[in-house]
Structure formats: C-alpha cells, structure tokens
C-alpha positions in Angstrom: 0.0 0.0 0.0 1.3 3.5 -0.9 2.4 5.8 1.9 -0.1 8.4 0.9 -2.9 6.0 1.6 -2.0 5.6 5.2 -3.9 7.7 7.8 -3.6 8.5 11.5 -6.3 7.2 13.9 -7.6 9.7 16.4 -9.5 9.4 19.6 -12.8 11.2 20.4 -10.8 14.3 21.6 -8.9 14.5 18.3 -5.6 13.2 19.7 -3.6 10.9 17.5 -3.6 7.4 19.0 -0.3 6.4 17.4 -2.1 3.9 15.3 -1.6 4.3 11.5 -3.7 2.3 9.1 -4.6 2.0 5.5 -7.3 4.5 4.4 -9.6 1.6 3.6 -9.3 0.0 7.1 -12.7 -0.4 8.9 -12.5 1.6 12.1 -13.7 0.3 15.4 -15.8 2.1 18.0 -13.8 5.0 19.4 -11.6 5.3 16.4 -11.7 8.4 14.1 -10.2 9.6 10.9 -9.6 13.2 9.7 -11.1 14.5 6.5 -10.8 18.0 5.1 -12.6 20.2 2.6 -12.0 23.7 1.3 -14.7 26.0 -0.2 -13.1 28.5 -2.5 -15.0 31.7 -3.3 -14.1 34.2 -6.1 -14.2 38.0 -5.9 -17.8 37.9 -7.2 -18.9 35.7 -4.3 -19.3 32.5 -6.3 -18.3 29.1 -5.0 -15.9 26.9 -6.9 -17.3 23.4 -7.4 -15.5 20.3 -8.7 -17.0 17.4 -10.6 -15.8 14.0 -9.5 -14.0 12.1 -12.2 -15.6 9.1 -13.9 -12.9 6.8 -12.5 -14.0 7.5 -8.9 -15.6 4.6 -7.1 -18.4 6.6 -5.5 -20.5 9.5 -6.7 -19.0 9.4 -10.1 -19.7 12.6 -12.1 -21.4 14.4 -9.2 -20.4 17.9 -8.1 -18.7 18.6 -4.8 -17.2 21.6 -3.0 -13.9 22.9 -4.2 -11.5 20.3 -2.9 -11.1 17.7 -0.2 -10.0 14.3 1.1 -8.4 12.4 3.9 -5.4 13.6 5.8 -2.5 11.3 5.4 -0.4 10.1 8.3 1.5 12.8 10.0 -0.4 15.7 8.5 -2.3 18.4 10.4 -5.7 19.5 9.1 -4.1 22.7 7.6 -1.4 20.6 5.8 -4.0 18.2 4.4 -6.3 20.9 3.0 -3.3 22.7 1.5 -2.1 19.5 -0.2 -5.6 18.5 -1.4 -6.2 22.0 -3.0 -2.9 21.7 -4.8 -3.3 18.1 -5.9 -6.9 18.4 -7.1 -7.0 21.9 -8.6 -3.3 23.0 -8.9 -3.9 26.0 -6.5 -1.4 27.2 -3.9 -2.7 28.7 -0.7 -1.0 28.9 2.7 -3.3 27.6 5.4 -0.8 27.9 8.2 -2.8 30.8 9.7 -6.3 29.7 8.6 -8.6 27.8 10.9 -11.6 25.6 9.7 -14.8 27.6 9.8 -16.6 24.4 10.8 -16.1 20.8 11.7 -18.7 18.2 10.8 -18.5 15.0 12.9 -19.5 11.7 11.3 -19.6 8.1 12.6 -15.8 7.5 12.5 -14.3 10.9 11.8 -14.0 14.6 11.8 -14.4 16.7 8.6 -12.8 20.1 8.8 -14.2 22.7 6.4 -12.2 25.7 5.4 -13.4 28.8 3.5 -11.1 31.0 1.5 -11.3 33.8 -1.1 -9.0 33.6 -4.2 -8.9 36.0 -7.1 -8.9 33.3 -9.8 -10.9 32.0 -12.7 -11.4 28.5 -14.1 -8.4 29.1 -16.4 -6.1 29.2 -13.4 -6.9 25.6 -12.4 -4.9 22.5 -13.2 -7.3 19.6 -12.7 -6.0 16.2 -11.4 -7.7 14.0 -14.0 -7.9 10.9 -11.8 -9.9 12.9 -9.2 -11.6 15.8 -11.0 -13.2 16.0 -14.5 -14.4 19.6 -14.4 -14.6 22.7 -12.1 -16.7 25.9 -12.2 -17.8 28.8 -10.1 -21.5 28.9 -9.2 -23.9 31.2 -7.5 -26.1 30.1 -4.6 -29.1 29.8 -6.9 -27.1 27.7 -9.3 -25.9 25.3 -6.6 -29.5 24.9 -5.4 -30.7 24.1 -8.9 -27.9 21.5 -9.2 -29.0 20.0 -5.9 -32.6 19.8 -7.1 -31.5 18.0 -10.3 -29.4 15.5 -8.3 -26.1 16.6 -9.8 -24.4 17.2 -6.4 -23.2 14.9 -3.7 -26.0 14.3 -1.2 -25.6 17.7 0.6 -28.5 19.4 2.3 -29.5 22.7 0.8 -29.1 24.3 4.2 -25.3 23.5 4.1 -24.9 25.8 1.1 -27.2 28.4 2.7 -24.8 28.4 5.6 -21.7 28.6 3.3 -23.0 31.5 1.3 -24.4 33.3 4.4 -21.1 33.0 6.3 -19.1 34.2 3.3 -21.4 37.2 2.8 -21.2 38.0 6.5 -17.4 37.9 6.5 -17.3 40.2 3.4 -19.7 42.7 5.0 -17.8 42.6 8.3 -14.6 43.7 6.6 -16.3 46.3 4.3 -18.1 48.1 7.1 
C-alpha cells in the first residue's frame, strides 16, 4: 500500500492514538479519521465546485465543494487541506494561519471545512484527471438548482445556505 494512503487514527478528543492504518481500514468504536474540505470563493462571491472524475468509485460525475479528502499520516488539518487543494486543482494557498470555519463530525471521523477567497478563474486551475473531471464557479441559486437536479453529492441545501451566508457576513464585516 502506498504511503499516501496511510492515515492516522484519532480518539474522540482528536488526539492521535499512534495507530496508522490504510485508508480503507474499517475503524472500530472510538476510532476516528480526519477529512478536510475547502470552499473557494471568487471575488464575485461565487463558490468553486469540482466534478468528481468518472474513475472515482463513489458519486461518479457528481459535483462537490472545491477540494477535499483524507489527511495522510503525520499531516495536520491545515497541511492536508493545502495538499488537497494543490493536488486536485493546482492551486497554492498557505493555510498555516487559517482555521476551519466548521467541523462536521461523522460516525468515524472529523471533517474540517475551510473557506477562502481567491482572485482566480477556471483558467487558473490544473485539474487532477484521476480525481476531478471539471470545475466551475456557481452562485447560490445555481448550486440549489444542481442539488434539485441530483447533480451534487448528497448535501442538504441548508449546508450551502450556511456557506454563502457565512461568506457574505465575512465580506460585509470587513467592508463596514
């Protein structure tokens, strides 16, 4: 198994247990993995989405937030999201002073969500073909339409309402 497929196991308090396993390992009660996602907004307030590649095992061709994946053994959350953003979209961003805006807990893991603004267009992206087949910026209305048509991963509409509301609030906070 390749090293990049090895992950740290955490306890409920997010402390590394010292156990490192293959990403595909079934976790026991009390064992958790770390997943990260980043939501990239452009200067017009649109969210960058990526379309999952046809070679992906799950949710083939569905649209997801900008980038994300598992942290690999030894990585912090910020290091993992920085790596995923670069690997999947070819974008460099220093997350060393950026905290997740939200953590979603799931049965055997923690999913840290980051939100950043980048002055880019789709032309600035370098898509990782094995992971991503397309990417584009969308408005809140467009993402809701995609959800209704079943084109997105199984997110709740309220998740995107929260994303866009938080993003607008942060912009207004700094403008005032």
